[in-house]
C-alpha positions as CSV (number, residue, x, y, z in Angstrom):
1,X,-44.5,-6.2,-72.2
2,X,-46.0,-9.1,-71.0
3,X,-46.3,-9.9,-67.9
4,X,-45.2,-13.2,-66.4
5,X,-46.9,-14.7,-63.2
6,X,-45.0,-17.8,-60.9
7,X,-47.0,-20.0,-59.2
8,X,-45.8,-22.7,-56.8
9,X,-43.0,-20.8,-56.1
10,X,-42.5,-20.8,-51.6
11,X,-42.1,-18.5,-48.9
12,X,-38.3,-20.0,-49.0
13,X,-37.6,-19.3,-52.8
14,X,-39.2,-16.0,-52.8
15,X,-37.1,-15.4,-49.8
16,X,-33.6,-16.1,-51.5
17,X,-35.2,-14.2,-54.3
18,X,-35.8,-11.4,-52.5
19,X,-32.4,-11.5,-50.5
20,X,-30.5,-11.7,-54.0
21,X,-32.2,-9.0,-55.7
22,X,-31.1,-6.8,-52.8
23,X,-27.6,-7.6,-52.6
24,X,-27.4,-6.7,-56.3
25,X,-29.2,-3.5,-55.2
26,X,-32.5,-4.2,-57.3
27,X,-35.8,-5.3,-56.4
28,X,-37.3,-8.8,-58.0
29,X,-38.5,-8.2,-60.6
30,X,-35.9,-6.8,-62.1
31,X,-33.4,-8.7,-61.0
32,X,-35.9,-12.1,-62.6
33,X,-36.4,-10.1,-65.6
34,X,-32.6,-9.7,-66.2
35,X,-31.8,-13.6,-65.1
36,X,-34.5,-14.8,-67.4
37,X,-33.5,-12.2,-70.1
38,X,-29.7,-14.4,-70.3
39,X,-31.2,-18.0,-70.1
40,X,-30.3,-18.6,-73.4
41,X,-27.3,-17.3,-74.0
42,X,-23.9,-19.2,-73.4
43,X,-22.4,-16.9,-71.3
44,X,-25.8,-16.1,-68.8
45,X,-26.3,-12.8,-68.0
46,X,-23.7,-10.5,-66.4
47,X,-23.9,-10.1,-62.6
48,X,-22.6,-7.3,-60.6
49,X,-20.7,-9.4,-57.8
50,X,-20.4,-7.5,-54.2
51,X,-17.1,-8.7,-52.6
52,X,-17.6,-9.1,-49.3
53,X,-13.7,-9.9,-47.3
54,X,-15.2,-8.7,-43.6
55,X,-17.1,-10.7,-40.8
56,X,-19.1,-7.7,-39.8
57,X,-22.5,-9.4,-40.6
58,X,-21.1,-11.5,-37.7
59,X,-20.9,-9.0,-35.7
60,X,-23.4,-9.2,-32.3
61,X,-24.6,-12.2,-33.4
62,X,-23.4,-14.7,-30.9
63,X,-24.6,-14.6,-27.8
64,X,-22.5,-13.7,-24.5
65,X,-22.2,-18.0,-23.8
66,X,-21.1,-18.8,-27.4
67,X,-19.0,-15.8,-27.4
68,X,-17.4,-17.4,-23.8
69,X,-17.1,-20.9,-25.7
70,X,-15.5,-20.0,-28.4
71,X,-12.8,-17.6,-26.9
72,X,-12.2,-21.3,-25.0
73,X,-12.2,-23.7,-28.3
74,X,-9.7,-21.7,-29.8
75,X,-7.5,-20.5,-27.3
76,X,-5.3,-23.1,-28.1
77,X,-4.5,-21.4,-31.2
78,X,-3.2,-18.3,-29.8
79,X,0.1,-20.8,-27.8
80,X,3.0,-21.3,-29.9
81,X,4.4,-25.4,-29.8
82,X,6.9,-26.1,-27.3
83,X,9.5,-27.0,-30.6
84,X,8.2,-24.4,-32.8
85,X,9.3,-21.4,-30.8
86,X,12.6,-18.9,-32.0
């Protein structure tokens, strides 16, 4: 199998490739090979999608002052408008 090198790929692009491959449970080489193999097809490569339906990735990422600001700024959302009370 031939080896393919890519010159001029910046650090940001490399990091994005590594993260995408990691999200899909693969290494960069295998992930890129799979993408390129499907590049000529109409439907493209089969992609394994991971559905994230929670906010766990955000847990612990705010500072205490950011958390207080968020609580302060969203506190009005817990109040019911007088005309809507039952």
